[in-house]
C-alpha positions in Angstrom: 34.2 -1.9 -69.0 30.6 -1.4 -70.1 28.0 0.6 -68.7 25.6 -0.8 -66.0 23.0 -1.1 -68.3 25.5 -3.4 -70.4 25.9 -5.7 -67.5 24.0 -9.1 -67.4 22.3 -11.0 -64.4 25.3 -13.0 -63.8 27.7 -10.0 -63.6 25.2 -8.6 -61.3 25.7 -11.5 -58.9 29.4 -11.7 -59.2 29.6 -7.9 -58.4 26.9 -8.6 -55.4 28.7 -11.3 -54.0 32.2 -9.2 -54.7 33.6 -12.4 -57.2 36.5 -11.0 -59.1 36.0 -11.4 -63.0 36.6 -10.2 -66.2 33.8 -10.1 -68.9 33.8 -9.9 -72.6 31.2 -9.0 -75.0 31.2 -9.9 -78.8 28.8 -10.4 -81.7 25.5 -11.8 -80.0 25.0 -13.9 -83.4 27.8 -16.4 -81.9 25.8 -19.1 -80.0 29.0 -21.8 -80.3 31.6 -21.8 -77.7 34.1 -22.9 -80.3 33.6 -19.7 -82.1 33.2 -17.6 -78.9 37.0 -18.9 -78.1 38.5 -17.8 -81.5 36.5 -14.3 -81.2 38.5 -13.9 -77.9 41.4 -15.4 -79.0 41.3 -17.9 -76.0 42.3 -21.6 -76.3 38.9 -23.6 -76.7 40.3 -25.6 -73.8 39.8 -22.7 -71.4 36.0 -21.8 -72.8 33.7 -24.0 -71.3 29.9 -24.4 -72.7 27.1 -25.0 -69.9 25.0 -28.1 -71.0 21.7 -28.8 -68.9 20.6 -32.5 -68.9 17.8 -34.6 -67.6 18.4 -38.1 -65.7 16.4 -41.1 -65.7 15.1 -39.8 -62.4 13.8 -36.9 -64.1 16.4 -34.8 -62.0 18.3 -32.2 -63.8 21.9 -31.5 -63.8 24.5 -29.0 -65.3 27.5 -29.8 -67.0 30.5 -27.3 -67.9 32.6 -28.9 -70.7 35.4 -27.2 -72.8 34.4 -25.9 -76.2 36.4 -28.2 -78.0 35.2 -31.4 -76.1 31.6 -33.2 -76.4 30.1 -34.3 -73.2 30.5 -38.1 -72.5 27.1 -39.0 -71.4 28.4 -42.2 -69.4 30.9 -40.5 -67.5 28.4 -37.6 -66.4 25.4 -40.0 -65.5 28.3 -41.8 -63.4 29.3 -38.5 -61.8 25.6 -37.5 -61.4 24.8 -40.9 -59.9 22.3 -41.6 -62.5 21.7 -44.6 -64.9 21.3 -42.3 -67.9 21.5 -38.8 -68.9 20.1 -37.1 -72.0 20.1 -33.0 -73.3 17.1 -31.4 -72.3 15.1 -30.4 -75.3 15.9 -26.7 -76.3 12.5 -25.8 -76.0 12.8 -26.4 -72.3 15.7 -24.6 -71.6 14.3 -20.9 -71.3 11.2 -22.0 -69.0 13.5 -24.1 -66.9 16.9 -22.0 -66.6 15.7 -18.5 -67.7 18.6 -18.8 -70.3 18.3 -19.2 -74.0 20.5 -21.5 -76.3 24.0 -19.8 -76.6 23.6 -17.5 -73.5 23.0 -20.5 -70.7 25.3 -19.9 -68.0 25.6 -22.0 -64.6 25.3 -18.6 -62.8 21.6 -17.4 -61.9 19.9 -19.9 -63.1 15.6 -19.8 -62.2 16.5 -22.9 -59.8 19.9 -24.2 -58.5 21.0 -27.4 -60.2 23.6 -30.0 -59.3 26.6 -28.8 -61.5 29.7 -30.5 -62.6 32.9 -29.3 -64.5 35.3 -31.2 -66.3 38.5 -31.9 -63.9 40.4 -30.1 -66.9 39.0 -26.9 -65.4 41.6 -27.6 -62.3 44.7 -27.1 -64.1 43.7 -23.6 -66.0 44.4 -20.4 -64.4 41.1 -18.3 -65.9 38.2 -20.1 -67.2 35.6 -18.3 -69.5 31.8 -19.3 -69.5 28.6 -17.8 -70.8 27.9 -14.1 -69.1 24.2 -15.0 -69.1 23.2 -14.1 -72.9 24.7 -14.5 -76.3 27.5 -12.3 -76.8 28.8 -12.3 -73.3 31.6 -14.4 -71.4 32.7 -14.2 -67.9 36.2 -14.8 -66.9 37.5 -16.1 -63.7 39.6 -18.9 -61.8 37.5 -21.8 -61.1 38.0 -20.9 -57.2 36.2 -17.8 -57.5 33.4 -19.6 -59.2 33.2 -22.2 -56.7 32.7 -19.1 -53.6 29.4 -18.8 -55.3 28.3 -21.9 -56.8 28.9 -25.3 -55.5 30.7 -26.9 -58.7 31.9 -30.4 -58.7 35.2 -31.5 -60.7 34.5 -34.6 -62.5 35.7 -36.5 -65.7 33.2 -35.8 -68.3 
């Protein structure tokens, strides 16, 4: 367990909401979920990357997909009720969410966006995702995440 100064805003939110989680810190030069999974010795199917998209309607959506998968934009658009979706430009990530590439977490964004997670998460005991900065992951059961964030299971 690191000191309180090592905690990210995500961890502070989880502590405040009394959500049970574990955290892992690693080399902050790692910004790829697959590499993070390897460093943590985790199955890449259990480590989720957080992707921010924009729909044709100009609404923004957050998708969490396993590190070893790519987002299927057609399925994601269908889940969001949009005709089409695209990734936001990387230059818009920080102003929109408060996070940088490689450190984007579904928890603690500047605004609440409709969030979807790949349905595979439902069969995993503990999922892992960004702790809010590069080199940081939080790990918890999906049910714990759903206590503080309305996350919709979808085929992505």
